[in-house]
N, C-alpha and C positions, 0 to 999 in steps of 0.2 A: 640183201647183200650189203656188207659193210665195206667202206673204202678204207685205205690205210690210216686215214685220220680219225676213224671211228664213227663216220657218218653213214646213215642208211642211204643207199643210192636207189633212186626210182628207176626201175628197169622198163624198157619198151617190150611190149608183147611181141613175140615173133622170133625170127631167125637171129641167132647169135646172142640174144639177151643183152643188147647194147644199151647203155643209158641214153636218155634223151639228151640232145646237145644243150637244151635249155633247162635241164633238171637241176634243181637247187638241192644241196645236201640237207638232209633232215637229221638232226641229232637223234641218236637212239636213246631209249629210256635210260640205259646204263650210263651213257655218256653224259646225260643231263644231271644225273645224281652224283656223278663223280666230281663235277665242278661246283656243287652246291657249297656255299660258304657256311662253315660251321660256327664261326664266331662273329662278333660285331664287325661291321665294315669300318673303313678308315674314317668315313664321314660321321658315323655314329660316335666313334671314339672322340673325334675332334669337337663335335657339338656338345657331347657330354662334358668334356673338359672346359669348354667355354661357359657352360651353365654352372659347373662346379666353381670356377673362378668368380663368376658374377655373384653367386650365392655367398661365397666366402667373403667377398668384398662388402656385400650388403650387411652381413652379420657382424663383421669387424667394425664397420662404421656406425652401426646401430641404426640403420635405416628402417628396420622393423621395430616399431615401438611396442615392446612387451616386457613386462617385469621378469617373467621366467627366462626369456631369451637373454635379457641383459644380465641376469645373475649367473649365467653359465657360459663357459667357453665351449663352443660347439665345433667339432671337426666334421668335415664332409670328405670322407675318403674316396667316394666313388659316386658317379652319376651314370646310370645306364639308360640308353635311349632305345626306344622301339625302332624297328626297321623303317617305319614311315616318318620318324622324327616327331611324332605327335604326342608321345608320352615320355616323360623323364622320370625315372625312379631314382630318388635321391636318398642315399644311405647316410644317416647322421648318427653321431655319437657324442654325447657330452663328455668333456674331458674328465677322466676318472671313471666313466661308465656308470655313474649313479644318476638317478632321477631321469631315466630315458622317457618314461611315460608322459610326464608334464611337458617336456621339451617337444616331443612329437605332437602333443595336443596343441601347444602354442603355435607350432609351425603349420599344422593343419588349419588352425583358426585364421592364420594370416596368408593362406595359400593363394588367394586371388590377388592380393597385393604383391606377393612375391612373384607370381607369374607375370603380372603387368610390368614390374620393374625389370625382370629378366628379359622380357620381350623388347624393352627399350635398349638394353645393352647388346643383345645379340641380334644379328640381322638374318632372320629366317622368314619364309613365306607365312608360316603359321607359328604362333607361340605355343610351345608344347605344354600340355597339361602336366602338372607336377604332383607327384605323390611322394610322401616321406615314409621311409622305413628305418627301423633301427639296424645299425650295422652289427652283424653277428660274427665278423671275422675273428675278433679277439676270443670270443667264447669257443669258436670252432678250433682255433689254434691251441687254446688251453685244453680242450677235449682230446686233441691228437697228442699233445704233450703228455697228458695223464695216461693215455692209452699206451704210448711208447714206454712210459716208466712203469707200467704194470708188471706184476710178477710173471705172468704168462709170456709176455713178449721178451722180458729179460732172460727167462729160461730158454726160449728158442734161440736167442742170440748167443747165449753161452755155449750151446751145442756146437756151433760152427767154430 
């Protein structure tokens, strides 16, 4: 039996099927799924931004000593955190989008040093493990732009 709030009510065996006076509401399966958070939590977003700012500061000041990193201006558009805040996925893109491979290799080479420096800047119980990936949002936006400019889509839009 469901209460008006959507909780299962534990019923007493016997006359009238009345709930126990000490019965605690048990959320039904549908109720639990309805409140599941689909995106990142506020804390994940906040910690991701702190890490992004710390990494940008490190790269701007040249605290990571590497010739490849010194030769490129690197943007960090996004840092995604795992739900337990133990893994930070850092999306990077060199300015101009060229030579992504060597930049990622240099960042991977200095990953332990970067993690240690980030741990000093942000105050968390555990320093998150950091992995670097190429930011592909520009390629995706370009693909969508080409798709919208294609003859098939233009033909469908002209019909309306």
